[in-house]
Structures are given as structure tokens and as C-alpha cells.
VMD Tcl script that builds the backbone (N, CA, C; Angstrom):
set m [mol new atoms 279]
animate dup $m
set s [atomselect $m all]
$s set {name element resname resid chain x y z} {
  {N N MET 1 A 94.351 150.357 113.399}
  {CA C MET 1 A 94.723 149.637 112.018}
  {C C MET 1 A 94.334 150.821 110.992}
  {N N GLU 2 A 95.604 150.810 110.207}
  {CA C GLU 2 A 95.649 152.066 109.102}
  {C C GLU 2 A 94.835 151.312 107.912}
  {N N THR 3 A 94.260 152.477 107.329}
  {CA C THR 3 A 93.515 152.216 106.191}
  {C C THR 3 A 94.016 152.581 104.896}
  {N N VAL 4 A 93.594 152.342 103.846}
  {CA C VAL 4 A 94.253 152.682 102.391}
  {C C VAL 4 A 93.835 154.283 102.294}
  {N N PHE 5 A 92.882 154.733 102.947}
  {CA C PHE 5 A 92.530 156.133 102.897}
  {C C PHE 5 A 93.542 157.017 103.826}
  {N N ASP 6 A 93.980 156.424 105.005}
  {CA C ASP 6 A 95.085 157.134 105.733}
  {C C ASP 6 A 96.492 157.012 104.996}
  {N N ASP 7 A 96.602 156.209 104.313}
  {CA C ASP 7 A 98.020 156.101 103.407}
  {C C ASP 7 A 97.746 157.261 102.401}
  {N N TYR 8 A 96.526 157.218 101.879}
  {CA C TYR 8 A 96.321 158.008 100.742}
  {C C TYR 8 A 96.442 159.531 101.220}
  {N N GLU 9 A 95.834 159.705 102.211}
  {CA C GLU 9 A 96.085 160.993 103.004}
  {C C GLU 9 A 97.558 161.711 103.333}
  {N N ARG 10 A 98.350 160.699 103.646}
  {CA C ARG 10 A 99.703 161.150 103.946}
  {C C ARG 10 A 100.318 161.211 102.837}
  {N N ALA 11 A 100.160 160.346 101.732}
  {CA C ALA 11 A 100.946 160.345 100.459}
  {C C ALA 11 A 100.566 161.601 99.606}
  {N N ASN 12 A 99.443 162.204 100.080}
  {CA C ASN 12 A 99.182 163.286 99.037}
  {C C ASN 12 A 98.805 164.598 99.791}
  {N N ASN 13 A 99.234 164.653 101.149}
  {CA C ASN 13 A 98.828 165.905 101.824}
  {C C ASN 13 A 97.403 166.376 101.795}
  {N N PHE 14 A 96.216 165.312 101.804}
  {CA C PHE 14 A 94.923 165.650 101.635}
  {C C PHE 14 A 94.359 164.968 102.787}
  {N N TRP 15 A 93.473 165.553 103.583}
  {CA C TRP 15 A 92.511 165.017 104.745}
  {C C TRP 15 A 91.305 165.023 104.424}
  {N N PHE 16 A 90.752 163.676 104.715}
  {CA C PHE 16 A 89.396 163.445 104.585}
  {C C PHE 16 A 88.442 163.846 105.670}
  {N N THR 17 A 87.332 164.347 105.418}
  {CA C THR 17 A 86.316 164.709 106.679}
  {C C THR 17 A 85.198 163.769 106.604}
  {N N ARG 18 A 84.135 164.052 107.355}
  {CA C ARG 18 A 82.746 163.157 107.153}
  {C C ARG 18 A 82.034 163.567 106.053}
  {N N LYS 19 A 82.461 164.689 105.406}
  {CA C LYS 19 A 81.537 165.009 104.292}
  {C C LYS 19 A 82.489 164.606 103.020}
  {N N THR 20 A 83.954 164.223 103.034}
  {CA C THR 20 A 84.292 163.954 101.742}
  {C C THR 20 A 84.687 162.378 101.691}
  {N N LEU 21 A 84.550 161.652 102.962}
  {CA C LEU 21 A 84.593 160.332 102.861}
  {C C LEU 21 A 83.531 159.565 103.656}
  {N N LYS 22 A 82.576 158.845 103.020}
  {CA C LYS 22 A 81.467 158.350 103.631}
  {C C LYS 22 A 81.565 156.623 103.204}
  {N N ARG 23 A 81.321 155.831 104.238}
  {CA C ARG 23 A 81.193 154.488 104.438}
  {C C ARG 23 A 79.914 153.656 104.523}
  {N N GLN 24 A 79.719 152.674 103.649}
  {CA C GLN 24 A 78.398 151.806 103.709}
  {C C GLN 24 A 79.069 150.394 103.715}
  {N N GLU 25 A 78.474 149.560 104.715}
  {CA C GLU 25 A 78.890 148.358 104.709}
  {C C GLU 25 A 77.650 147.412 104.229}
  {N N GLY 26 A 78.060 146.323 103.809}
  {CA C GLY 26 A 77.048 145.188 103.511}
  {C C GLY 26 A 77.557 143.834 103.047}
  {N N TYR 27 A 77.032 142.906 102.627}
  {CA C TYR 27 A 77.505 141.621 102.281}
  {C C TYR 27 A 77.152 141.516 100.713}
  {N N ASN 28 A 78.143 140.626 100.128}
  {CA C ASN 28 A 77.976 140.458 98.847}
  {C C ASN 28 A 77.159 139.235 98.568}
  {N N SER 29 A 77.024 138.424 97.443}
  {CA C SER 29 A 76.307 137.388 97.348}
  {C C SER 29 A 76.949 136.122 97.862}
  {N N ASN 30 A 78.117 136.215 97.984}
  {CA C ASN 30 A 78.768 135.046 98.757}
  {C C ASN 30 A 78.813 135.024 100.256}
  {N N GLY 31 A 78.278 136.182 100.928}
  {CA C GLY 31 A 78.114 136.313 102.174}
  {C C GLY 31 A 79.428 136.987 102.772}
  {N N LEU 32 A 80.490 137.576 101.931}
  {CA C LEU 32 A 81.537 138.354 102.509}
  {C C LEU 32 A 81.293 139.799 102.626}
  {N N LEU 33 A 81.914 140.395 103.489}
  {CA C LEU 33 A 81.892 141.644 103.704}
  {C C LEU 33 A 82.215 142.395 102.418}
  {N N LYS 34 A 81.366 143.582 102.350}
  {CA C LYS 34 A 81.388 144.339 101.264}
  {C C LYS 34 A 81.417 145.896 101.711}
  {N N ALA 35 A 82.318 146.620 101.571}
  {CA C ALA 35 A 82.216 148.115 101.851}
  {C C ALA 35 A 82.336 149.018 100.764}
  {N N GLN 36 A 81.492 149.935 100.685}
  {CA C GLN 36 A 81.599 150.847 99.467}
  {C C GLN 36 A 81.787 152.508 100.487}
  {N N TYR 37 A 82.526 153.048 99.334}
  {CA C TYR 37 A 83.104 154.508 100.087}
  {C C TYR 37 A 82.590 155.538 98.919}
  {N N GLU 38 A 82.370 156.632 99.758}
  {CA C GLU 38 A 82.123 157.712 98.524}
  {C C GLU 38 A 83.124 158.919 99.022}
  {N N LEU 39 A 83.697 159.202 98.044}
  {CA C LEU 39 A 84.673 159.979 98.189}
  {C C LEU 39 A 84.344 161.591 97.323}
  {N N LYS 40 A 84.550 162.345 97.814}
  {CA C LYS 40 A 84.443 163.771 97.274}
  {C C LYS 40 A 85.853 164.587 97.420}
  {N N LYS 41 A 85.762 165.511 96.441}
  {CA C LYS 41 A 87.240 166.350 96.127}
  {C C LYS 41 A 88.322 165.725 96.229}
  {N N VAL 42 A 88.324 164.636 95.574}
  {CA C VAL 42 A 89.677 164.023 95.266}
  {C C VAL 42 A 90.124 163.907 93.794}
  {N N ASP 43 A 91.209 163.941 93.626}
  {CA C ASP 43 A 91.846 163.916 92.217}
  {C C ASP 43 A 91.559 162.623 91.730}
  {N N CYS 44 A 90.761 162.431 90.903}
  {CA C CYS 44 A 90.611 161.110 90.463}
  {C C CYS 44 A 91.732 160.177 89.842}
  {N N LEU 45 A 92.439 160.831 89.072}
  {CA C LEU 45 A 93.694 160.261 88.576}
  {C C LEU 45 A 94.789 160.005 89.218}
  {N N GLN 46 A 94.826 160.845 90.305}
  {CA C GLN 46 A 95.879 160.772 91.495}
  {C C GLN 46 A 95.355 159.448 92.293}
  {N N PHE 47 A 94.208 159.364 92.619}
  {CA C PHE 47 A 93.654 158.084 93.547}
  {C C PHE 47 A 94.044 156.862 92.780}
  {N N GLN 48 A 93.651 156.782 91.307}
  {CA C GLN 48 A 94.139 155.693 90.468}
  {C C GLN 48 A 95.520 155.375 90.577}
  {N N LYS 49 A 96.299 156.350 90.431}
  {CA C LYS 49 A 97.598 155.972 90.514}
  {C C LYS 49 A 98.191 155.590 91.861}
  {N N PHE 50 A 97.452 156.012 92.848}
  {CA C PHE 50 A 97.907 155.450 94.286}
  {C C PHE 50 A 97.421 154.087 94.383}
  {N N LEU 51 A 96.079 153.743 94.107}
  {CA C LEU 51 A 95.742 152.397 94.049}
  {C C LEU 51 A 96.538 151.187 93.379}
  {N N LEU 52 A 97.269 151.700 92.069}
  {CA C LEU 52 A 98.026 150.992 91.328}
  {C C LEU 52 A 99.311 150.760 91.962}
  {N N SER 53 A 99.650 151.574 93.021}
  {CA C SER 53 A 100.876 151.497 93.449}
  {C C SER 53 A 101.042 150.971 94.987}
  {N N ILE 54 A 99.902 150.634 95.277}
  {CA C ILE 54 A 100.012 150.147 96.806}
  {C C ILE 54 A 100.117 148.370 96.782}
  {N N ARG 55 A 100.243 147.761 97.960}
  {CA C ARG 55 A 100.508 146.307 98.028}
  {C C ARG 55 A 98.909 146.014 98.557}
  {N N SER 56 A 98.060 145.468 97.672}
  {CA C SER 56 A 96.607 145.066 98.135}
  {C C SER 56 A 96.481 144.320 99.364}
  {N N ASN 57 A 97.450 143.342 99.536}
  {CA C ASN 57 A 97.355 142.418 100.593}
  {C C ASN 57 A 97.547 143.053 101.945}
  {N N ARG 58 A 98.015 144.287 102.107}
  {CA C ARG 58 A 98.097 144.894 103.319}
  {C C ARG 58 A 96.874 145.557 103.726}
  {N N TYR 59 A 95.870 145.672 102.812}
  {CA C TYR 59 A 94.646 146.230 103.361}
  {C C TYR 59 A 93.227 145.132 102.863}
  {N N HIS 60 A 93.721 143.974 102.453}
  {CA C HIS 60 A 92.871 143.057 102.207}
  {C C HIS 60 A 91.892 143.394 101.108}
  {N N LEU 61 A 92.402 143.729 100.155}
  {CA C LEU 61 A 91.501 144.416 98.826}
  {C C LEU 61 A 91.574 143.072 97.889}
  {N N ARG 62 A 90.556 142.902 97.351}
  {CA C ARG 62 A 90.295 142.052 96.282}
  {C C ARG 62 A 89.821 142.711 95.178}
  {N N ASN 63 A 88.823 143.374 94.916}
  {CA C ASN 63 A 88.295 144.135 93.815}
  {C C ASN 63 A 87.845 145.404 94.322}
  {N N VAL 64 A 88.362 146.222 93.249}
  {CA C VAL 64 A 88.230 147.687 93.653}
  {C C VAL 64 A 87.271 148.507 92.504}
  {N N HIS 65 A 85.974 148.958 92.875}
  {CA C HIS 65 A 85.418 149.756 91.967}
  {C C HIS 65 A 85.155 151.122 92.047}
  {N N VAL 66 A 85.884 151.873 91.292}
  {CA C VAL 66 A 85.782 153.437 91.471}
  {C C VAL 66 A 84.861 154.260 90.680}
  {N N PHE 67 A 83.995 155.023 91.134}
  {CA C PHE 67 A 83.183 155.777 90.337}
  {C C PHE 67 A 83.487 157.225 90.984}
  {N N CYS 68 A 84.432 157.983 89.994}
  {CA C CYS 68 A 85.024 159.203 90.592}
  {C C CYS 68 A 84.750 160.216 89.350}
  {N N GLY 69 A 84.036 161.251 89.722}
  {CA C GLY 69 A 83.637 162.226 88.513}
  {C C GLY 69 A 83.187 161.500 87.324}
  {N N SER 70 A 83.536 161.684 86.179}
  {CA C SER 70 A 83.565 161.192 84.874}
  {C C SER 70 A 84.293 159.752 84.804}
  {N N TYR 71 A 84.914 159.384 85.810}
  {CA C TYR 71 A 85.793 158.246 85.818}
  {C C TYR 71 A 85.140 157.014 86.468}
  {N N THR 72 A 85.324 155.967 85.612}
  {CA C THR 72 A 84.655 154.776 86.314}
  {C C THR 72 A 85.789 153.395 85.936}
  {N N TYR 73 A 86.287 152.711 86.816}
  {CA C TYR 73 A 87.103 151.749 86.581}
  {C C TYR 73 A 86.884 150.633 87.708}
  {N N THR 74 A 87.360 149.247 87.273}
  {CA C THR 74 A 87.514 148.320 88.213}
  {C C THR 74 A 89.044 147.506 88.158}
  {N N LEU 75 A 89.574 147.403 89.267}
  {CA C LEU 75 A 90.859 147.029 89.706}
  {C C LEU 75 A 90.593 145.695 90.250}
  {N N CYS 76 A 91.252 144.409 89.736}
  {CA C CYS 76 A 91.353 143.312 90.480}
  {C C CYS 76 A 92.608 143.560 91.238}
  {N N MET 77 A 92.626 143.376 92.654}
  {CA C MET 77 A 93.726 143.336 93.475}
  {C C MET 77 A 94.180 142.320 93.952}
  {N N ALA 78 A 93.612 141.144 93.792}
  {CA C ALA 78 A 93.737 139.895 94.249}
  {C C ALA 78 A 94.944 139.443 93.388}
  {N N PHE 79 A 95.596 138.188 93.974}
  {CA C PHE 79 A 96.742 137.584 93.166}
  {C C PHE 79 A 96.366 137.180 91.953}
  {N N GLU 80 A 95.277 136.475 92.006}
  {CA C GLU 80 A 94.590 135.712 90.729}
  {C C GLU 80 A 93.054 136.110 90.669}
  {N N CYS 81 A 92.554 136.549 89.371}
  {CA C CYS 81 A 91.148 136.985 89.490}
  {C C CYS 81 A 90.578 136.090 88.174}
  {N N PRO 82 A 89.513 135.361 88.631}
  {CA C PRO 82 A 88.802 134.746 87.730}
  {C C PRO 82 A 88.097 135.520 86.607}
  {N N GLN 83 A 88.234 135.197 85.261}
  {CA C GLN 83 A 87.699 136.024 84.251}
  {C C GLN 83 A 86.058 136.241 84.363}
  {N N GLU 84 A 85.502 135.041 84.969}
  {CA C GLU 84 A 84.130 135.191 85.016}
  {C C GLU 84 A 83.712 136.046 86.250}
  {N N GLU 85 A 84.274 136.302 87.306}
  {CA C GLU 85 A 84.074 137.203 88.116}
  {C C GLU 85 A 84.413 138.654 87.645}
  {N N SER 86 A 85.467 138.742 86.587}
  {CA C SER 86 A 85.951 140.110 86.047}
  {C C SER 86 A 84.693 140.362 85.154}
  {N N ARG 87 A 84.085 139.561 84.562}
  {CA C ARG 87 A 83.087 139.933 83.914}
  {C C ARG 87 A 81.808 140.350 84.459}
  {N N LYS 88 A 81.433 139.596 85.525}
  {CA C LYS 88 A 80.231 140.024 86.330}
  {C C LYS 88 A 80.389 141.472 86.776}
  {N N LEU 89 A 81.471 141.884 87.050}
  {CA C LEU 89 A 81.840 143.229 87.988}
  {C C LEU 89 A 81.685 144.183 86.646}
  {N N MET 90 A 82.232 143.947 85.638}
  {CA C MET 90 A 82.029 145.178 84.517}
  {C C MET 90 A 80.547 145.289 84.078}
  {N N LYS 91 A 79.618 144.077 83.988}
  {CA C LYS 91 A 78.349 144.158 83.671}
  {C C LYS 91 A 77.601 145.260 84.579}
  {N N LYS 92 A 78.016 145.099 85.780}
  {CA C LYS 92 A 77.353 145.867 87.039}
  {C C LYS 92 A 77.581 147.384 86.750}
  {N N ILE 93 A 78.716 147.696 86.142}
  {CA C ILE 93 A 79.445 149.002 85.914}
  {C C ILE 93 A 78.359 149.584 84.689}
}
mol reanalyze $m
mol bondsrecalc $m
mol representation Tube
mol addrep $m
């Protein structure tokens, strides 16, 4: 199964290694799987543009929180995002 990172690599001629891409898994308060990734040596603005250009349903993305260098942003990738949920996400950042 291809991941969003595989497609980012191909689109930007950039290859992740174990040092530049780390994954942690856990569960959120609703019991849904939550994965966190640590990215290093990535052009933060280029990664944001890539995320905005993809079809989120291909990767089953709902909410994306990005902490990249001095950039921090949250993207709702779902078809519809409740405002209450968005507010909670922003408070955590």
C-alpha cells in the first residue's frame, strides 16, 4: 500500500530514511488509530503545498497536524469537519 510519504518522495525527488521519517502509533480519545510522524530535512512549505494538493480519501486522512521547523498548522482533510473538533485541535497546538 502506498503512503502519502511515498507519493511525496516521487513528486519531489526526495527519499526518506529511518533518520528523516519516524513513526509513532497510538489511539485518540475516541479509540481510533492515531499515527504521528516526525519528518526531518523536509521543505516545510513544499510539504504543505503537497498536502493541499492530494486527495485525502486515498490515504484515509482526517486531520493533519504539522510541526515543521518554525511552521505549525492543522489541516482538516475530511469532507466535513465539525467546528468543535477544529477548536480542540487548535487548543492542543
